[in-house]
N, C-alpha and C positions, 0 to 999 in steps of 0.2 A: 644597563645597556641591554638591548634586546639580544636574544639568542642568535638571530641571523646576523646582526652587526658584529657580535664576537667572532663568529665563524668567518665572515668576510675580512675582518681585521687581521685574524690569525693567519688565513691563507695569504693575504697580500704581504704581511710581515715576513712570512717564511719565504715566500717567492722572491721578494726583494733581496733577502739576506743570501739565499742559495744562488740567485742569479748573479749577484755581486761576487760571491766567493768563486763561482765558475769563471766569471769574466777575468778575475784576477789570476786564476791558475791556468788559463789557456795560453798557448804560446803565440798564436796569431788570431786577431780579431777580424773575422770575415762575417758577412751577413749569414752565411750558413752556420757558422759556429754560434752566433748569437741566437739563431732559431733553436739549434739543438740545445743550447744552454738554457733557454726560456722554457722549453718543453721539459727538460729534465728537472729544472727548479719547480715547475708546476707539479710534476709527480712527487717531488720531495714535499712540497708544501701540502698536497693532499694526504700523503702519508703521515705527516707530522699533525695535521688537524685530526686524522682518524685516531691517532694515539692519544691526542689531548682528550678526545671524547670518551675513549675507553678507559684510560689509566689516569685516575686522579690521585695525587700524592695523598697517602693517608699516613698516619703516625705523625711523629714530630718534624716540623720543618727544621729545627735545630740539628736533628740527626742527619737530614739530607744536606744541610749546609756544611755540617762537620765532614761528612764524607766527600762532598764536592771540594772542600779546602784541602783535604788529604790527598786528592787525586793527583795533582802535579808531581809532588814528591814520589808518590807511589809509582807513577808512570815512569819517571826517570830511573828509579831503582829497578823496576821490573824489565825495562828495556836492557839494562846491564845483565840482569839475570838471563834473559833470552838470549843475548849475544853469547854469554858464556855457555849456555845449554846447546846452542847450535854449534859453537866451536867444539864442545865436548862430544857431540854425536858424530860430528865430521871426523874427529881424531880417533874414533872407535870406542869411546867410553860408554856408549849405550844411552838410552833415552832417560830423561829425568821427568819428575812430576808425580803427582799422586791424585788420588780422588778424595773428595772430602764432601761432607754435608754441612750445610749452614742453615740452621733454623731460625726464621725470623720470628719476632714477637708478634702476637695476634694484633691485627690492625695495620701492621707495617706493610708498605707496598712492595710485593715481589717483583713487579715490573721494573720500578725505579732501582731497586737493589741489584737486579740482574744487569741492567744498563751500566750502572756504576762499576760493578765487578767485572763485567766482560769488557769495558772500554780499555782496560789496560792489558798489556801482553802477559801478565802473570796469572790470569784466571780466565777460565772458559766455562760459562754456565751450560751444563749438559741438560738439565732437567729442572723443572719447577713443579713440585706437587703441592696442592693445597688442600687442607682438611677443613671441613666445616663451611665450604662455600667461600664467596667473597668476603674478606675481612677475617677469615679464620687463620689459623696457624699454617704458614708456608714453609717449605723446606727446599732449598736450592741444592742441587747436586753439582759440584764443581770439579774441575780439573785445575789444580794449582801447580804452578811451576816450581816455586821455592817452598821452603818449610816455614819461613817466618810469616807471621800474620801481618798483612798490610795495614796501613793507616786507614784505608777505605773500609776494610773488614772491621777494624776496631770501632769505627764511627757508625757502622750500620746497627739498627736495633735488633740484635740477635746474637747467636753463638754458634760455634762449631760444635758439632755433635759427633764427628768421626774424623 
C-alpha cells in the first residue's frame, strides 16, 4: 500500500474511533457538540498519525504484548494503591512514592515503554535519556507509587537500576 494511502487510512480510522468515543461520552447530542467532537477527533487523529510516524515499535513484539496483557491487572492494583496513598496523605501520614531508574535493553522502544508505564496510576515517567542515539540504550526516570514491581515493568525488556 502506498505511503499516502496508509496515512489517509490511519487518519480516518483514528478519527472515526475518537469521534465515536466522544459521541458515546457526551450527555446531549446537539449539532454544536458534534462539530466540537469532530474537530477534537481530528486533532487526536493527527496526533496519533504523528506518533505513528515518529515512533516505530522496536524490540520484541512479544514483550509489548506481554506488557499490554499485564496492564489491566496492574491498573486495578495501582488504583487501589493510589486510593490508599491519597487516604494516607489526607489523614496526615505524609506522602508516599519513590524515584527509580529503569534501563531498557538496547533497541527497545522508550516511547512505548513510557506510554505503558505512565498509563497506570502507579508510575509517572519523569525523564527519558538515551545514549548512543536512536536504538541505543535508554533509561527512564520514574516516580513509583508502590514498592512492588508491576506486571508491566516485569514484561518490559529492561531492569530497575535504582
